C-alpha positions in Angstrom: -18.6 12.6 -4.3 -18.8 12.2 -0.8 -16.5 10.7 1.7 -18.3 7.7 3.2 -14.8 6.7 5.6 -11.4 7.6 6.5 -8.9 4.6 7.4 -6.4 5.9 9.7 -2.9 5.0 8.7 0.8 6.0 9.8 2.0 6.7 6.0 -1.1 6.9 3.8 -4.2 9.1 3.7 -6.5 6.9 2.8 -10.2 8.1 1.9 -13.3 6.0 0.8 -15.9 7.8 -1.4 -19.2 6.9 -3.0 -20.4 8.4 -6.3 -22.3 7.2 -9.0 -22.9 3.7 -7.8 -19.4 3.1 -7.3 -16.6 3.2 -4.1 -13.7 4.7 -4.7 -10.5 3.9 -2.5 -8.2 7.2 -2.6 -4.5 6.7 -1.4 -2.2 9.4 -1.0 1.4 9.6 -0.4 2.9 13.1 -0.4 2.4 15.0 -3.8 1.1 11.3 -5.3 -2.3 9.7 -5.2 -4.0 6.0 -6.4 -7.3 5.5 -7.1 -9.3 2.3 -7.0 -13.0 2.2 -8.0 -15.3 -0.8 -7.3 -19.1 -1.1 -8.5 -21.6 -0.9 -5.3 -23.2 -3.9 -6.6 -19.7 -6.1 -6.6 -19.4 -5.7 -2.8 -21.7 -6.4 0.3 -21.3 -3.0 1.1 -18.4 -0.3 2.9 -17.1 -3.5 5.1 -16.4 -5.2 2.0 -14.4 -2.6 0.6 -12.5 -1.9 3.9 -11.7 -5.7 3.9 -9.8 -5.3 0.7 -7.6 -2.9 2.4 -5.0 -5.2 3.6 -1.4 -4.7 4.7 -0.2 -6.6 1.4 -2.2 -4.2 -1.1 -1.0 -1.0 0.7 2.8 -2.8 0.5 2.0 -3.0 -3.2 0.6 0.4 -3.3 4.1 1.8 -1.5 5.8 0.1 -4.4 3.6 1.8 -7.0 4.3 5.2 -5.1 7.9 4.6 -5.7 7.8 3.9 -9.0 5.5 6.7 -9.7 8.1 9.1 -7.8 11.2 7.8 -10.1 8.9 7.8 -12.9 8.1 11.7 -12.1 11.6 12.6 -11.2 13.0 11.2 -14.5 10.5 13.3 -16.5 11.0 16.4 -14.6 14.9 16.2 -15.1 13.8 15.8 -18.8 11.6 18.3 -19.4 14.3 21.0 -20.6 15.7 18.4 -23.0 12.1 17.4 -24.5 11.6 20.7 -25.3 14.7 21.5 -26.7 14.4 18.4 -28.9 11.0 19.6 -30.6 
């Protein structure tokens, strides 16, 4: 997998990869990441992929990151309870 572009952003680390006939958009925030794959034949190139990364898309990613953090914190909080209940 090779990095084909990095998109500067004040909050997220955004990288676009190319591998095995697919583009992968990876968005990182702290310890969490989201990945989105799209076939290279489904877009007209890297510019199309970059055009898909809109403010609305990134706002929705932020909401998912908040949900991911909440889920992870809840799981972490309950880790000892789950072990003793087995």
